[in-house]
Phi, psi and omega in degrees: 000128181288142175293146177286158179301325180294320180290326177293318175301316180298319177297320180295313181296330185255011174291137187309316182295324176298317180294322179294310180299316180296315182299313181293316183296319182294316188274354170263318187286310187294312178297327180292322177292316179299319178296314187288320189260341183239298186295313183297309179300315183294310182291328180295326181291322186257348177238102186291329183284113186296322178297315180294319177304316179296320181295319180289321180292323181291319179299311177302319180296328177301309179292323179301313181297316178296318179299314181296319178298311179300314182295314182302307187277340172295320177282312185298311187259359176051060182208167172285133182275084187285340185290345173239038178301131188287323190297315181273006189297314184299311186294313185291326177292317179295310184296321179295315181300318180291321177295314176305314177296322176298317177300312176301315181297323177296318180292319179294321180299316178300315181295320179295316179299327180276359181072024186263355182215145177215160187230147171225138181279131184254319189220167177300151184295338180297345181290349182285338194292319177298311174300327180297315179298317175303313182294329176294313180298314182293317176296324181295315181297315179296317180294318179297315184290309191273327179258309186292328184247295189296304186292312187296313183287324177293317179301320179296329183262311187259356177094167188297313186297312178296320180297315177303311181299307181301307186293326180290318178295317180293322178297321180290317183300319186292346179271357183296323183286349182291152176305138178065018184285136173212185187305313179300322180292324179292317181296320179295317179294321177297322178296318177297325175297321173298309180305312181293325176298316184291318179301323177294316182298321180296312183274331186074009183223157180270348184301313187293304178300325179294318181290322174301316179300314177299312181300318183298314182289312189294322185283335172292314175300315183307320182270013172082026185251146171302147178250102180055040179091344179280121189225026184253047182250161162273120188262148172289317178225168176245136177251125173258119182249141179228127182140173182294151183300323181296340181256317187262346174105338179066203185293339180284341183106185185289349174299337181275358186269145179295337174302314180295317184295315179296318181296315185286320178294320178298311179299321181294319178301318178295318180294322177299318178300316178299319182294322179291317181292335177275353179072029182258006174288123180270130178279154177292161190299334183277356174250004182276000000 
């Protein structure tokens, strides 16, 4: 018996690649249009201070993106959106943020012990709040796209191992256009993609990998370091690094250091071991 046109259409709409493309397109396009045509004009009229207006607009955008993700996939996939479950949000955000900071701290400690880095305070600590909001928004977009959409949907179909490889490679590739990007920096970003993907598999939620991502980026900025090559911030403090780029990271920042790559790969390996012992490795569809 031939399939009806409706059933064929449903298969196309719910095919993993279709869901990935649709989700990414929707969550990039719709928030951008809302910002351009609604938030920016409205807030600019009532808030004369440009910096304050940006902070408020970015904060609204954070909640907007989460809301749009929940609505889209609740309707599209007809399910409860557990990856943004409210109850564990506070705990996982705090713990993830601290873990991201701890990882940065470990790398800085090695550089300090070797005499390769020193710090001077440049501005009042209040200067950190605007970049913090921006880092939350940017990390949220990346986590939703790479873990919430690409990794989650690919893992459901092709299994954990293939999903990790695909999402990590793509996560590394998007950093190629950053200033001072080279192979160690791309490898570091891909390694971070593996770690964040495994954290999502362990928790089944986006809060923890999102918070780790925010903490990782924010604490690099806090200590006056470029974040994946991005260096156009007003810094709270300045970090002076001396030594070869393979050790101190060069213009791309400490993510370009072999210390970072070894640390992230080592932690990713430990987390993968944990996932296996917890029985959370998802098999590809042809092995189920």
